[in-house]
C-alpha positions, 0 to 999 in steps of 0.5 A: 452503520457504525455505532459510537461505541464501535468506532471509539472502542476500535480506535482507542483499542488499536492505538493502545495496543500498538503503543502499549510498550511506548506510552511516550508516543500517546501524549501531546508531545507527539504529532500526526498529519491528516490528508485523507477525507475525514469521511474515510474510516482510516481518517475518521479513526486516526485523525479524529477519534485517536487524536481525541483519545490520545492527545497528540497534535494534528496537522492538516495538509493542503487540499492538493496533498496527494498531487505533491505537496504532502511532503511539504507538510511533513517536513514542516509538521515532522510527525511522530506517528504517520499512516499512509496509503500504499500509493503514497509510500510508492510515490515516496519510493519512486522520488527517493530512487530518482534522487539516488540515481542522479548522485555520483556512483561513489554516493550510490555505493555509500547509500547502498552500504547504509541501506544494508545496515538499515535492513539489519536494524529492522531485523534486529527490532523484529528479533529483539536484539541490539543492532551492530555499531555500524548502524549508528554510523550509517544512520548518522551519514545517510539514513537520518538524512533520507528520513528528514528529506520526507519529514519522517526523521522524528517518526516512530510508527510507520502505518500503511493500510487501505490497500496492499503494499507490494513486498518490494516497497516494504523491503525498501523502507525496511532498508531505510530503517522504516519498518512498515506496520500494516493494519488490515480492516474494513469500514464495516469493522470500524477500521483495523482488525489486525495490528502489529506492536513494537514487540511482535511484528512481521514485515510480510504479514498483515498483523495479528488480531486485535484483542477482543476481535475474532478472526477466522479463515472460512472454508480453508483449502489445503493450503489453509487459505480461505475467506477472512472473516471477523467479528467483535465489538467493532462490527457494524450494525449493518448497511442503512436501509439495506437488509439484503446486503447486510445479510450477505455481509454478516453471517449467522454467527455475526462474522463480517465476510470480508471478500478477501482471501488469506491464511493465518500462520502458526504464530497468529499472523494474518497473511492476505493472499488475494481478493475473492471479489476480484478473481477473474474467471476465464472462459475456461473456468480458471480462477485467477488472482490479478493482484499478484500478476500486477505487482509482479509486472510493476517490478519487471517494468519500473516505468509502470504506474498502474496496471489492470489485468482483465479477462472475465469470461474471456479466452485469455488475460489482458492488461491495461498499462499506464506509465508514470507521469507528472501531475498538473498541480492546479487540476490534479489531473495526470499530464502526458509528461513522463516523470524522470524515473520513466525517462531515465529508464527508457534512456538507460535500457533502450537508449531512447530520449522519450519524454511523453506517454504519447511518444512511448506508445508510438515507439516499437522498442517500448512496446517490445520492452513491455512485452518482455516484461509481460513474459517475465511476469508470466514466468512467475505465474502459477499456471498458463491460465494466469499468463497475460497474453495481450496488453494496451498502454492507456494514454492517461494514468488512472487518477481520482479525478478520472474516476479509476481510483478511490480517495485512498488510491485503490483501483476501481476495477469495475468503473475502470473496465467500463470506462475502457 
């Protein structure tokens, strides 16, 4: 239950704080695009309330936006403020890398040079220094064109939230001169609790506490990591007709207990390190955070679309793996046809002409390649208990329609584990 006061205060405070040094971004000359369900707290905040309070123009995407038409709306609306869930940013990244790989080598070299200056300019923004002259050339020749292809050439603020975005993707967009502002929060806190500003931001952090909110780490360990808890004017009144769950969520001091694990650095920035509720407890009593393993595997095996590590009360960890496939635009369901990025990977790395998930599942070279990626992932694990011992390719990619993903593309672990 969210009070009118909590929701309005939260969203006005969030955007006012983020744009405090850029009042030019708070008026009717600015634009945003709506594509999430308006019942989701992020859409309720950005698309409805912030739109009312800040006065910018709002464009609605087509119902099949997450199946591939979102870029059409973006290139038409050319938003100045844009919030995307991590899976949307990842799909943008995949498409851009696919296009880049199809270009001649000399074009790839020029693009790589330009991205180097995109990273330098992002670093200059963090430090508050002026970029080198070559950045202007790189932006004119390459970077501005890449952003224009996404419809984001006029965008000044790039937000992400609702789920973690892996650091390699954050770094990739930084190279395109698109610094990612992470907003962390929950429905129970009416949306964001942390924020970045143009003067104070980090690419590897979830922001600092919104003024007017209290952010603490409960029961920290020797590394300062513990449960992230927060309270403020934006805290919910409780769960409707469910006092027991309300008491579990809000402690006696009024703090919402997030279930997320993190720490606060010496500059006040929150860093999220895991999800307490998603910890896997093996038969040997070891606690394993699956998200880091999953993110590392995606880096080691680029054709992977989704991976879910399982192993509660088991002797070892295993993983369900899906491949990047095309989407049926009529139904929104994943097909069996691999995306060009996956096809090109198998061609380049294994000299295989594989076009479907079914072909990949039946090919021993693909299985061996995935096993090697698992081994490289395991080499980065913090303990042997965190090693993935077995895996299985799932024939259909996880999806909203299949029930494995939420409307913001987060993995429903319990649902997926039960389904498979």
